[in-house]
C-alpha positions as CSV (number, residue, x, y, z in Angstrom):
1,X,-103.9,-228.4,-78.1
2,X,-104.9,-230.7,-81.0
3,X,-103.6,-234.6,-81.4
4,X,-101.5,-233.3,-84.8
5,X,-100.0,-231.0,-82.6
6,X,-99.1,-233.7,-79.7
7,X,-98.0,-236.2,-82.1
8,X,-95.6,-233.8,-84.2
9,X,-94.4,-232.4,-80.8
10,X,-93.6,-235.9,-79.0
11,X,-92.2,-237.1,-82.5
12,X,-89.7,-233.7,-82.2
13,X,-88.9,-235.3,-78.9
14,X,-88.1,-238.9,-80.0
15,X,-85.9,-237.3,-82.6
16,X,-83.7,-235.6,-79.9
17,X,-83.6,-238.7,-77.7
18,X,-82.1,-240.6,-80.7
19,X,-79.7,-237.8,-81.8
20,X,-78.7,-237.8,-77.8
21,X,-77.4,-241.4,-78.4
22,X,-76.9,-244.2,-75.8
23,X,-75.0,-245.7,-73.0
24,X,-71.2,-245.1,-73.2
25,X,-68.4,-246.0,-71.0
26,X,-69.3,-243.0,-68.7
27,X,-72.9,-244.1,-68.5
28,X,-73.0,-247.6,-67.7
29,X,-75.9,-248.4,-66.0
30,X,-76.2,-249.9,-62.6
31,X,-78.8,-252.4,-60.4
32,X,-81.0,-250.2,-58.5
33,X,-80.0,-248.9,-55.2
34,X,-81.9,-247.0,-52.3
35,X,-80.8,-243.4,-53.8
36,X,-80.7,-244.1,-57.6
37,X,-82.1,-245.9,-60.1
38,X,-81.4,-246.2,-63.8
39,X,-84.2,-246.0,-66.4
40,X,-84.4,-246.2,-70.2
41,X,-86.5,-243.9,-72.7
42,X,-87.3,-245.6,-75.9
43,X,-86.5,-243.7,-79.1
44,X,-87.6,-246.6,-81.7
45,X,-89.0,-249.9,-81.7
46,X,-87.3,-252.6,-79.3
47,X,-87.8,-256.2,-79.1
48,X,-87.3,-257.4,-75.4
49,X,-86.0,-260.8,-75.4
50,X,-85.4,-263.5,-72.8
51,X,-81.4,-263.2,-72.7
52,X,-79.0,-260.6,-73.7
53,X,-78.3,-262.1,-77.4
54,X,-80.2,-260.7,-80.5
55,X,-81.1,-264.5,-81.5
56,X,-82.8,-265.3,-77.8
57,X,-86.7,-265.4,-77.9
58,X,-88.8,-262.2,-77.9
59,X,-90.5,-261.5,-74.2
60,X,-92.6,-258.4,-76.1
61,X,-92.0,-255.8,-78.7
62,X,-92.3,-252.1,-77.2
63,X,-93.1,-249.1,-79.3
64,X,-91.7,-245.8,-78.4
65,X,-95.1,-244.4,-77.6
66,X,-96.4,-245.5,-74.3
67,X,-99.6,-247.1,-75.0
68,X,-102.4,-245.6,-72.3
69,X,-101.3,-242.0,-72.5
70,X,-99.1,-241.9,-75.4
71,X,-96.0,-240.4,-73.7
72,X,-92.3,-241.6,-74.4
73,X,-91.9,-245.3,-73.1
74,X,-89.8,-245.5,-70.1
75,X,-88.3,-248.6,-68.5
76,X,-86.8,-249.4,-65.4
77,X,-83.5,-251.0,-65.8
78,X,-82.4,-254.0,-63.0
79,X,-79.5,-255.2,-64.6
80,X,-76.5,-254.9,-67.1
81,X,-74.8,-257.4,-68.8
82,X,-72.4,-257.7,-72.0
83,X,-74.3,-259.7,-74.6
84,X,-73.6,-262.4,-77.0
85,X,-72.9,-259.8,-79.8
86,X,-70.1,-257.8,-77.8
87,X,-72.7,-254.8,-76.9
88,X,-74.1,-253.8,-73.5
89,X,-77.4,-255.1,-72.8
90,X,-79.9,-253.9,-70.0
91,X,-82.5,-255.8,-68.0
92,X,-85.9,-253.9,-67.9
93,X,-89.2,-254.2,-65.8
94,X,-92.1,-254.6,-68.6
95,X,-95.8,-254.1,-68.1
96,X,-97.2,-257.6,-68.7
97,X,-98.2,-260.4,-66.8
98,X,-97.0,-262.3,-65.1
99,X,-96.1,-259.7,-62.6
100,X,-92.4,-258.6,-62.2
101,X,-91.8,-259.8,-66.1
102,X,-88.5,-258.5,-67.2
103,X,-86.2,-258.8,-70.4
104,X,-83.3,-257.6,-72.4
105,X,-82.9,-255.1,-75.0
106,X,-79.3,-253.2,-76.2
107,X,-78.3,-250.4,-74.2
108,X,-77.6,-248.7,-78.1
109,X,-81.4,-248.8,-78.4
110,X,-82.3,-246.3,-75.4
111,X,-81.7,-243.0,-73.7
112,X,-80.0,-243.7,-70.3
113,X,-81.2,-241.4,-67.0
114,X,-81.0,-241.6,-63.4
115,X,-83.6,-241.0,-60.9
116,X,-83.2,-240.5,-57.1
117,X,-86.7,-241.2,-56.6
118,X,-88.2,-244.2,-55.3
119,X,-91.7,-245.2,-53.8
120,X,-93.0,-247.8,-51.2
121,X,-96.1,-248.6,-50.4
122,X,-97.3,-250.5,-47.1
123,X,-100.7,-252.0,-47.4
124,X,-100.9,-252.6,-43.7
125,X,-100.6,-249.2,-42.8
126,X,-102.1,-247.7,-45.9
127,X,-99.2,-245.2,-46.2
128,X,-97.5,-244.1,-49.4
129,X,-93.6,-242.9,-48.8
130,X,-91.5,-240.9,-51.1
131,X,-87.9,-241.1,-51.1
132,X,-85.6,-238.9,-52.6
133,X,-81.7,-240.0,-52.6
134,X,-82.7,-242.4,-49.7
135,X,-84.3,-239.9,-47.7
136,X,-88.2,-239.3,-46.7
137,X,-90.0,-236.5,-48.7
138,X,-93.6,-237.3,-48.3
139,X,-95.7,-239.6,-46.5
140,X,-99.1,-239.7,-48.1
141,X,-102.2,-241.9,-46.4
142,X,-103.9,-244.1,-49.1
143,X,-106.7,-246.5,-50.0
144,X,-105.8,-249.8,-50.8
145,X,-107.6,-253.0,-52.5
146,X,-110.4,-254.4,-50.6
147,X,-109.8,-258.1,-49.2
148,X,-111.5,-259.5,-52.4
149,X,-109.4,-257.5,-54.9
150,X,-106.1,-257.0,-53.0
151,X,-103.5,-254.6,-54.4
152,X,-100.7,-256.8,-55.5
153,X,-97.2,-256.7,-53.5
154,X,-93.6,-256.6,-55.5
155,X,-91.1,-254.2,-57.4
156,X,-92.9,-252.5,-59.6
157,X,-92.0,-249.2,-61.5
158,X,-94.5,-246.1,-62.7
159,X,-95.2,-246.8,-66.2
160,X,-96.8,-243.5,-67.2
161,X,-98.3,-240.3,-65.9
162,X,-101.7,-239.5,-67.0
163,X,-103.6,-236.5,-66.5
164,X,-107.1,-237.1,-66.9
165,X,-108.3,-233.5,-67.4
166,X,-111.2,-234.3,-65.3
167,X,-109.9,-233.6,-61.8
168,X,-113.4,-234.4,-60.1
169,X,-114.0,-237.6,-61.8
170,X,-113.3,-241.2,-60.2
171,X,-109.7,-241.3,-60.8
172,X,-109.1,-237.7,-60.1
173,X,-106.6,-235.6,-61.8
174,X,-103.7,-237.7,-62.4
175,X,-103.3,-241.5,-63.0
176,X,-99.7,-243.2,-62.7
177,X,-100.2,-246.9,-64.4
178,X,-97.8,-249.1,-62.8
179,X,-96.3,-252.2,-64.5
180,X,-98.1,-254.6,-62.0
181,X,-101.7,-256.2,-62.6
182,X,-104.3,-257.4,-60.2
183,X,-103.7,-261.0,-59.2
184,X,-107.6,-261.6,-59.0
185,X,-109.1,-259.5,-61.7
186,X,-108.0,-259.9,-65.7
187,X,-110.5,-256.9,-66.8
188,X,-112.1,-253.9,-65.0
189,X,-113.7,-251.1,-66.4
190,X,-112.9,-252.3,-69.8
191,X,-108.9,-252.5,-69.0
192,X,-107.0,-255.4,-68.4
193,X,-106.5,-255.3,-64.6
194,X,-103.5,-253.1,-64.4
195,X,-102.9,-251.3,-61.1
196,X,-102.2,-247.8,-61.0
197,X,-101.5,-244.7,-58.4
198,X,-104.5,-242.3,-59.1
199,X,-106.8,-239.7,-57.4
200,X,-109.9,-240.1,-56.3
201,X,-113.9,-238.8,-55.9
202,X,-114.3,-240.9,-52.5
203,X,-111.7,-239.3,-50.4
204,X,-113.6,-240.6,-47.4
205,X,-112.2,-244.0,-48.4
206,X,-108.5,-243.2,-47.8
207,X,-107.0,-245.1,-45.1
208,X,-109.2,-247.9,-45.9
209,X,-109.3,-251.3,-48.0
210,X,-112.1,-250.4,-50.9
211,X,-109.9,-250.3,-54.3
212,X,-110.3,-253.0,-57.0
213,X,-106.6,-253.1,-56.5
214,X,-105.3,-249.6,-57.3
215,X,-104.1,-247.0,-54.8
216,X,-106.2,-244.3,-54.3
217,X,-104.5,-241.1,-53.3
218,X,-106.0,-237.6,-52.2
219,X,-106.3,-235.2,-55.4
220,X,-104.0,-232.7,-53.7
221,X,-101.6,-235.3,-53.0
222,X,-101.8,-237.0,-56.6
223,X,-101.4,-233.3,-58.1
224,X,-98.5,-232.9,-55.6
225,X,-96.9,-236.3,-57.0
226,X,-97.5,-235.1,-60.7
227,X,-95.0,-232.5,-60.2
228,X,-92.2,-235.0,-59.0
229,X,-92.8,-238.5,-60.1
230,X,-91.8,-239.4,-63.8
231,X,-92.3,-242.8,-65.4
232,X,-89.5,-245.3,-64.4
233,X,-89.6,-244.2,-60.8
234,X,-89.5,-248.0,-58.7
235,X,-92.3,-248.7,-56.5
236,X,-92.1,-251.6,-53.9
237,X,-95.5,-252.7,-52.4
238,X,-95.5,-254.5,-49.5
239,X,-97.6,-255.9,-46.3
């Protein structure tokens, strides 16, 4: 599959999103609950702002193509409010430091969807639990950050789903970058310290504190997750 084909396919998908329109009275997003989370897909570049006001300071500018894997940028919605301009605005988590960074975009600039999925990772138990509509779907044993490079805690979201095409490699077959970053590493392996859930070439370390902050998952489990989990799914990491 050529790069040109992939880009043309994605361009068609973005055009479809734009044609689909945005929030209407029937699709006003709500704050996340244990059973439903709203997510926003970008079909054009947007400025994320500190307040629901087009004159507010810009937090970050986001493109419709996600920066790591090149898919459609998808954000978790955490609040909504009428803006100073009379339009509906939504507050979204953004993948930048400090962890938990968020900002506002007009709902008219995104396509709004919902997901019944959420993920909870317990660092003490070294266990990932996937919920659907509040009910446990699967519990997965994982490896977490070593004492010197701990996995950050907090509320995050799956930012992208990237298939590595190297299932036997260090990261396994699939990587799920999160919206969070390491609190102790500003750079790792050429990256910016972004935390992810991913497969592993060292399954014997599952159940231990061994990583640089990422969540390592057995390859069979991470491949199963890739059939269900999509960008925007909320991820809560706790001790």
